[in-house]
N, C-alpha and C positions, 0 to 999 in steps of 0.2 A: 797328263803330260804338260797340260797346258797351269795345272796349280804348282808345279814343281819348275816350272819357265817363272813362274810369277815371284817364288822364293827365292831363287838365284836371283833376277835381275833387283829386287828387293834388297837384298844381302847385301850385294855387287854395290848400290849404289851407300847403303848405312857406310859399308865398310872405307868405301873411296873419302866422301866427307868427315868420317870418324879418321882416318890417319891422317887425313889434311889437316884438319883441326888440330888435332893430337901434335904431331910434328911442329905446326907452327908457335906451339903454346909452349915446346920447348924451346927451339929457336929465339923466341921473345923475351924467354924469363930472365929478366933483371938480376936475380941475386941466384945463389946456389940453392937456396931453401925451395923458390919458385918452381928453378929448373928442375929438382929432386923429385917435387909434387909431380911436373910433369912426366918425368919421365914414368914414376906410379900410374899414370894414365893411362899414357900412350901405352907401357906392357899390359896393364888391364883389356886397356880398349883392343890389343893382340890376341891377348888369348880368348876375347869372347868373339874375336873373328874366325879363328883356327876353331872353336865351338861350333859356330853356327857352319862353316865348311863342312866339315866334320857331319854335323846332321844331315845336313842336305846330302852328301857323300853319301852314306848309310840308305837314305832316301832312294835315292838313284838307283842304288845297288840293287833293295828291294825290287824298285821295278821291272829292273835288267830281271832278274830272277827268275821272278815272275812270269814273264815272255818268255825265258828259255823254257821254263815249266812249262807252260800251255801249249809251246811249241812241240817239244818232247810229245808231252801227249796225245795231241792231234797226229802228231804222226804213226805213235804204238798201237792208236786204237784203227788207223784208215791199214797196214799193212795184214795186221790178222782178218780181217772183211773181208778184203779184196783177194787174200789168199785163199781163203774156206770157198768163195764164191768160184775161182777159178779150177779148183780141186775136186766141186760138187758139178762142174757140167755135166759128167755121163748121169747122175742122178736127175736134175732138170730137164732134162729132154727126154724124158718116159716116153716111147713109143715113135719117137723119129728116128731112129737107129741110124740111116741112110743120111742124112741131113747130118744128123749131130758128127757124123764120122767125116764127111766131107767138109765142116766147119772146123771140126779138129784138124785135118790134113792142109787145110788152107791154112789156117791160123800158124800153125807150126813152118807149115811150109815159107813163108814170110820172114 
């Protein structure tokens, strides 16, 4: 997660500086030709910003999906094993019928 956070901060800084620079160029352009060139550079910069944000968004989504998948996997694996252990109580207490009966009654009563 740290790598993603660093990428986000880096893109944030670059975006802020680039937009400030490009908007300043547009505002300070003295003639129509310079202003048009400044608009083109601003447009290109905004396009790059959109691509960077999209890349980070996709990476963030991948990380979230991996987390959800891992969470589902561990949950799915836990239930069947614990269910099998509960269902096999009779088989695991061979030779202790009285204790097993008392334990099952005690557990089901509470």
